[in-house]
C-alpha positions as CSV (number, residue, x, y, z in Angstrom):
1,M,21.8,7.2,-20.7
2,R,18.9,5.2,-22.4
3,G,15.5,6.8,-23.1
4,F,12.3,5.4,-21.8
5,D,10.1,3.2,-24.1
6,H,6.4,4.0,-24.1
7,P,3.9,1.4,-23.0
8,D,1.8,0.6,-26.0
9,S,-1.6,1.4,-24.4
10,P,-1.0,3.5,-21.3
11,I,-3.7,3.9,-18.7
12,M,-3.5,7.5,-17.2
13,T,-3.8,6.6,-13.7
14,Q,-1.9,9.1,-11.1
15,N,1.1,6.7,-11.2
16,T,1.3,6.9,-15.2
17,L,0.8,10.5,-15.2
18,L,3.9,10.7,-13.0
19,E,5.7,8.4,-15.3
20,A,5.1,10.7,-18.3
21,E,6.3,13.7,-16.1
22,L,9.3,11.7,-15.3
23,E,10.1,10.6,-18.9
24,S,9.6,14.3,-20.0
25,S,12.3,15.3,-17.5
26,I,14.7,12.8,-18.3
27,R,14.1,13.4,-22.2
28,T,14.4,17.3,-22.2
29,E,17.3,17.6,-19.7
30,E,20.7,16.7,-20.6
31,V,23.4,15.1,-18.3
32,S,26.9,16.0,-18.2
33,E,29.6,13.3,-19.1
34,D,30.8,13.0,-15.6
35,Q,27.4,12.4,-13.9
36,T,24.7,9.5,-13.7
37,R,21.1,10.2,-13.7
38,F,19.1,8.2,-11.3
39,V,15.4,7.3,-11.0
40,V,14.3,7.5,-7.3
41,I,12.1,5.0,-6.1
42,E,10.6,4.3,-2.6
43,L,10.6,0.8,-0.9
44,N,9.4,0.6,2.6
45,K,9.8,4.3,3.2
46,N,13.3,4.3,1.8
47,M,14.5,5.9,-1.0
48,Y,16.7,4.2,-3.6
49,G,18.2,5.4,-6.9
50,I,18.1,3.1,-10.0
51,S,20.6,4.2,-12.9
52,T,18.8,5.6,-16.0
53,D,21.4,3.6,-17.9
54,V,19.4,0.4,-17.2
55,T,16.1,1.8,-16.9
56,V,13.9,0.8,-19.9
57,E,10.2,1.7,-18.9
58,L,8.1,2.7,-16.0
59,M,4.8,0.9,-15.6
60,D,1.6,1.1,-13.3
61,T,1.3,-2.6,-11.9
62,S,-2.5,-1.9,-12.0
63,S,-2.2,-2.1,-15.8
64,T,0.3,-4.9,-16.0
65,Q,-0.9,-8.7,-16.1
66,I,1.3,-10.6,-13.9
67,T,1.2,-14.3,-14.2
68,R,2.0,-16.5,-11.1
69,V,4.8,-19.1,-11.4
70,S,4.8,-22.1,-9.5
71,H,7.6,-23.1,-7.0
72,A,9.2,-19.6,-7.8
73,P,11.0,-17.9,-4.8
74,E,8.9,-15.5,-2.8
75,Y,10.4,-12.5,-4.3
76,V,9.3,-13.6,-8.0
77,Q,5.9,-12.2,-7.8
78,G,5.5,-14.0,-11.4
79,V,6.4,-13.0,-15.0
80,I,5.1,-10.4,-17.5
81,N,4.9,-10.1,-21.3
82,H,7.1,-7.1,-22.0
83,R,7.1,-6.3,-25.8
84,G,6.9,-10.1,-26.6
85,T,9.5,-11.2,-24.1
86,I,8.7,-12.9,-21.1
87,I,10.4,-11.5,-17.9
88,P,10.4,-12.1,-14.1
89,A,8.4,-9.5,-12.1
90,I,10.7,-9.1,-8.9
91,D,9.0,-7.7,-5.6
92,M,12.0,-5.6,-4.4
93,R,10.4,-5.5,-1.0
94,S,10.4,-9.2,-0.5
95,L,14.1,-9.5,-2.0
96,L,15.3,-7.0,0.5
97,G,13.5,-8.8,3.5
98,F,10.5,-6.3,3.8
99,Q,6.9,-7.4,3.7
100,S,5.9,-7.6,0.1
101,H,3.8,-4.8,-1.3
102,R,1.0,-7.7,-2.2
103,D,0.9,-9.0,1.3
104,G,0.9,-5.3,2.6
105,V,-2.4,-4.9,0.7
106,R,-3.9,-8.1,1.8
107,S,-3.1,-7.4,5.3
108,L,-5.1,-4.2,5.2
109,E,-8.2,-6.1,3.5
110,N,-8.0,-8.7,6.3
111,L,-7.8,-5.9,8.9
112,L,-10.9,-4.1,7.7
113,A,-12.5,-7.4,7.0
114,Q,-12.1,-8.4,10.7
115,R,-13.1,-5.0,12.1
116,E,-16.2,-5.5,10.0
117,Q,-16.9,-9.0,11.4
118,D,-16.2,-7.5,15.0
119,H,-19.1,-5.3,14.6
120,V,-21.3,-8.3,13.3
121,N,-20.1,-10.3,16.4
122,W,-20.9,-7.4,18.5
123,L,-24.4,-7.1,17.6
124,N,-24.8,-10.7,17.9
125,E,-23.4,-10.8,21.3
126,L,-25.9,-8.0,22.4
127,K,-28.8,-9.9,20.9
128,A,-27.7,-13.0,22.8
129,C,-27.4,-11.2,26.2
130,A,-30.8,-9.5,25.5
131,E,-32.5,-13.0,25.0
132,S,-30.7,-14.5,28.1
133,G,-30.3,-11.7,30.5
134,E,-26.7,-12.2,30.9
135,S,-24.1,-9.3,31.2
136,F,-22.8,-7.6,28.0
137,T,-19.0,-7.4,28.2
138,K,-18.0,-6.0,24.8
139,A,-17.0,-2.3,24.6
140,T,-20.0,0.1,24.4
141,D,-17.7,3.2,23.9
142,P,-17.1,3.5,20.3
143,T,-13.4,4.6,20.9
144,K,-12.6,1.5,22.9
145,C,-13.3,-1.3,20.3
146,A,-10.5,-2.5,18.2
147,F,-11.9,-0.3,15.2
148,G,-12.6,2.5,17.3
149,Q,-9.1,2.6,18.7
150,W,-7.5,2.4,15.1
151,Y,-10.2,4.8,13.8
152,E,-9.4,7.5,16.3
153,Q,-5.7,7.3,15.8
154,L,-6.1,7.4,12.1
155,R,-8.2,10.5,12.2
156,S,-6.0,12.1,14.8
157,D,-2.6,11.2,13.1
158,E,-2.1,13.2,9.4
159,A,0.9,11.0,8.8
160,M,-0.9,7.7,9.4
161,L,-4.0,9.1,7.3
162,L,-1.8,10.1,4.4
163,E,0.1,6.7,4.4
164,L,-3.0,4.9,4.3
165,T,-4.9,7.0,1.6
166,K,-1.7,8.5,-0.4
167,G,-3.8,11.7,-0.3
168,N,-6.8,10.4,-2.0
169,T,-9.8,12.7,-1.2
170,A,-12.4,9.8,-2.0
171,A,-10.9,7.4,0.6
172,K,-10.5,10.1,3.3
173,A,-14.0,11.1,2.5
174,I,-15.2,7.6,3.1
175,I,-13.4,7.3,6.4
176,D,-15.0,10.1,7.6
177,Q,-18.2,8.6,7.0
178,F,-17.8,5.6,9.5
179,D,-18.0,7.8,12.4
180,A,-21.6,8.4,12.6
181,P,-22.9,4.7,12.0
182,H,-20.2,3.4,14.4
183,R,-21.2,5.7,17.1
184,A,-24.7,4.7,16.5
185,I,-24.2,1.0,16.8
186,H,-22.3,1.4,20.1
187,G,-24.8,3.9,21.3
188,I,-27.6,1.3,21.3
189,A,-26.1,-0.9,24.3
190,K,-27.3,0.8,27.2
191,E,-30.7,1.4,25.6
192,V,-31.1,-2.4,24.8
193,L,-30.0,-3.4,28.3
194,N,-32.3,-1.0,29.9
195,L,-35.4,-2.3,27.7
196,V,-34.2,-5.9,29.1
197,E,-34.3,-4.8,32.7
198,Q,-37.8,-3.4,32.0
199,D,-38.8,-6.8,30.7
200,R,-39.3,-5.2,27.3
201,K,-37.2,-7.8,25.4
202,D,-39.4,-7.5,22.0
203,E,-38.4,-3.8,21.8
204,A,-34.7,-4.4,22.8
205,K,-34.5,-7.2,19.8
206,A,-36.3,-4.8,17.4
207,L,-33.9,-2.2,18.2
208,I,-30.9,-4.5,17.6
209,N,-32.6,-5.6,14.3
210,D,-33.1,-2.0,13.2
211,T,-29.6,-1.2,13.8
212,W,-28.4,-4.3,11.9
213,D,-30.4,-3.2,8.8
214,V,-29.5,0.4,8.9
215,E,-26.2,1.3,10.7
216,L,-24.4,-2.0,10.3
217,S,-25.5,-2.0,6.7
218,Q,-23.9,1.4,6.1
219,M,-20.6,0.3,7.8
220,R,-20.5,-2.7,5.7
221,K,-21.0,-0.8,2.6
222,L,-18.2,1.6,3.6
223,F,-15.9,-1.1,4.4
224,A,-16.4,-2.4,0.8
225,S,-16.1,1.0,-0.7
226,L,-13.0,1.9,1.5
227,I,-11.3,-1.2,0.1
228,D,-12.3,-0.8,-3.7
229,T,-11.0,2.9,-3.5
230,L,-7.8,1.9,-1.6
231,R,-6.7,-0.9,-4.1
232,P,-5.8,1.3,-7.1
233,V,-4.6,4.1,-4.8
234,L,-2.1,1.4,-3.2
235,S,-1.0,0.1,-6.6
236,S,2.6,-0.2,-7.0
237,M,5.0,0.7,-9.8
238,M,7.2,-1.4,-12.0
239,V,10.4,-0.2,-13.2
240,I,11.6,-2.3,-16.4
241,T,15.2,-2.7,-16.4
242,E,17.9,-4.3,-18.7
243,F,21.3,-5.1,-17.6
244,D,23.9,-7.2,-19.6
245,G,21.3,-8.3,-22.1
246,K,18.8,-9.3,-19.5
247,K,15.6,-7.9,-18.3
248,L,13.8,-7.7,-14.9
249,G,10.4,-6.0,-13.9
250,L,11.2,-4.5,-10.4
251,I,8.3,-3.9,-8.4
252,V,8.4,-0.9,-5.9
253,D,6.2,1.2,-3.9
254,A,6.4,4.3,-5.9
255,V,8.5,6.4,-8.2
256,H,9.2,10.0,-7.2
257,S,11.8,11.7,-9.2
258,V,15.1,11.6,-11.0
259,F,18.4,13.3,-10.0
260,D,21.9,13.5,-11.2
261,C,25.1,13.0,-9.4
262,D,28.7,12.2,-10.0
263,E,30.8,9.3,-8.6
264,S,32.3,11.7,-5.9
265,Q,29.0,12.3,-4.2
266,I,28.5,8.6,-3.7
267,E,29.6,7.8,-0.1
268,P,30.3,4.5,1.5
269,L,27.6,2.7,3.5
270,P,27.5,2.7,7.3
271,D,28.6,-0.8,8.5
272,S,25.2,-1.2,10.1
273,T,23.4,-0.8,6.6
274,A,20.8,-3.5,6.0
275,N,20.8,-5.2,2.6
276,A,24.2,-3.8,1.8
277,E,24.8,-6.4,-0.8
278,F,22.4,-4.8,-3.0
279,L,23.7,-1.2,-2.7
280,Q,26.7,0.7,-4.1
281,G,26.7,3.6,-1.6
282,L,24.4,6.6,-0.6
283,V,24.0,10.2,-1.7
284,H,23.1,12.8,0.8
285,Q,20.4,15.4,-0.2
286,P,20.3,19.1,0.7
287,D,17.3,18.5,3.0
288,G,19.3,16.0,5.1
289,S,17.8,12.9,3.6
290,Y,19.7,10.3,1.7
291,I,19.2,8.2,-1.5
292,L,20.6,4.5,-1.5
293,I,22.1,3.8,-4.9
294,A,21.2,0.2,-6.0
295,H,23.8,-2.2,-7.1
296,M,21.9,-3.5,-10.1
297,E,24.6,-6.1,-11.1
298,Q,24.1,-7.8,-7.7
299,V,20.3,-7.6,-8.1
300,Y,20.5,-9.4,-11.5
301,S,22.8,-11.7,-9.8
302,S,20.9,-12.7,-6.8
303,T,17.6,-13.3,-8.8
304,K,19.5,-15.2,-11.5
305,A,17.8,-13.2,-14.3
306,E,18.0,-15.0,-17.6
């Protein structure tokens, strides 16, 4: 089993604190000769084991500069300079056929940007209806708009909230703050339409403008704050590996722990296992879960590591 290298200038984020904790457990605990120690990483909610025999270093991708490479396969996110050596950065999600981590974060950013724009459009439509006298057909119930449906589900589903925030208290506090301005925005619809019916259009427009300046402005700031807070929280980890004299930086969702097992504990894969070519087998855990054991030779072969 090889020891972990230390990054030259580690940034003590939540991920690098975990990295240090894992490294400590690897260094201080001996492994018997008939066992192999594995680093447990997460990809798309599945747990995988990478032998510490090929593991060089754990790094937080938020503190790692990845340079894009033109015309590279989609699973190659770019290259990094690892201690003077240029090595490929492989997005393991993409290699295994899942949505890449980068695309997942981008999808969340796009979702929140669209929900913000929805409320800009909502107020613009209400203003247009106030001026024209036409019927207003957008949702007046704050739980019925696209954001409201997502928001209500998020706040009532602890697992969904945890998956989004990774337990970050600042992100959860920001999410809670959406409720009041969001309800206030939807709450003006009936009042505006009543004012229009009473031929008090100037008052209706003034109410819309006030809501734009106050509640919509609050929501837009909250959307920006939520994205800024979640970006580092949702940062991925990179496992620097070395096999047969070649190195790869494997981008994974998270690094969780280490565990030891002997060869007899690694069971064959079920016939229906996806991405079986990248796996050696699986190891059942006492809690009923299992860890898929990565076939690093096949990972290196498939990525044509140089």
